[in-house]
C-alpha angles and dihedrals in degrees: 000000000000126000124200114232100181095258099056138309131308119212131214091272093054093250120130118259116203116243105226092215092053091046091052092048092049091051090050091052091049090058093051127086117215089240092058092077098038120096112245114256129212097232096193092049091049091047090052090049095055092040086072088063097050132066090207134056114286113249126213088250090055091050095047092047092049093049092051099038109014099169094042091049093049090052090048093049092049093051091045090055091048101042105019124223104336092173088088091067120096109261097243091050091050093052103033108018127226133302121231109276094019117136128199137176120228123195106213093176139341109307095006118100127171121208109211123188121185111220111173147312125239129230116274117284125222092263092057095257132119129210114238115206119204143149123245113198088337096310120114116247137170137194135181118236131184115256103210091195091065129081109226116234090202135019115279120247112272116248128222111254113247110251094010106124090191090065113078112197135182110272092212142356114287147101125296106244101179141357112215101186141054133205112285097025117131115230136186128220109281096026115138111249100173143344124236125204116212130157091357092303130104121227124195116230108211136191115259093203143019115268150106124286108252100169138013109198101172133071133194112279094024118136112230137181129219113291093014107150111251106165135012120207130196 
C-alpha cells in the first residue's frame, strides 16, 4: 500500500516512494531558467518611465527595484522625495521619536554631522498641526508637523509640489513682508514674487520659471512655514 504525503508517496515500510509525476515536473523545472517565463522588458522605456518620478538620474538599482517590485518602489520613491533619506537616523529615533531634551548626532555625508536636540512641541493649532521646537548644531529651529490625532478646525496651508517649477513655496519659516505680483501678471524666471522676513532678515522669493500668475495664496503679515505654497504660475 502507498500513502500520499503531499511531497511524494510513502510505502509500506515507511520509506519514501518517488511519484513519477513529481519527478517529471522537477526535471522540467531544472531545465528552465527563471527568465524563460518572464515577459521581456524594454529597459530603456522602463527607465524613461520612472525618470518622470525622480528629480535625479535613475540608477541601475532604481531600475532593477522597480522591475521587481513596481508598486513598492513607487511608494518608496515618493516617501524619499517627501522625507529625505531617513536611513541615516538612529533606529530607536526612527521608530519611537525623541524625548524632550534628547540629543542625537546624524551623519548626512562623510565629514558632515548634524547635532539635533529636541526641545518641545506646542499645543495643536487650528489647522491640526503642532510646532516642533529643536536645536540644530546649537541654533534654535522650529517646524510645523501634522498631528493626525487632531481634527483641523480650518484647512491646512497648501504645500508646493516637489519638482513643480510652477509652484513657488516659502524657502523657510517666516513672515510675508511684501507680495510683488497679482493674478494675471506675466513673470520671467528670476523675477521677485514676494519677500519673506525671517530672523530679522528679508529674503526674496523668486520665480523658477517663466509664466503667468494664476494664484496668489499669501498676504503681507502672514506667518508661513517652509514649503508653504505662496504663488502658482501657469
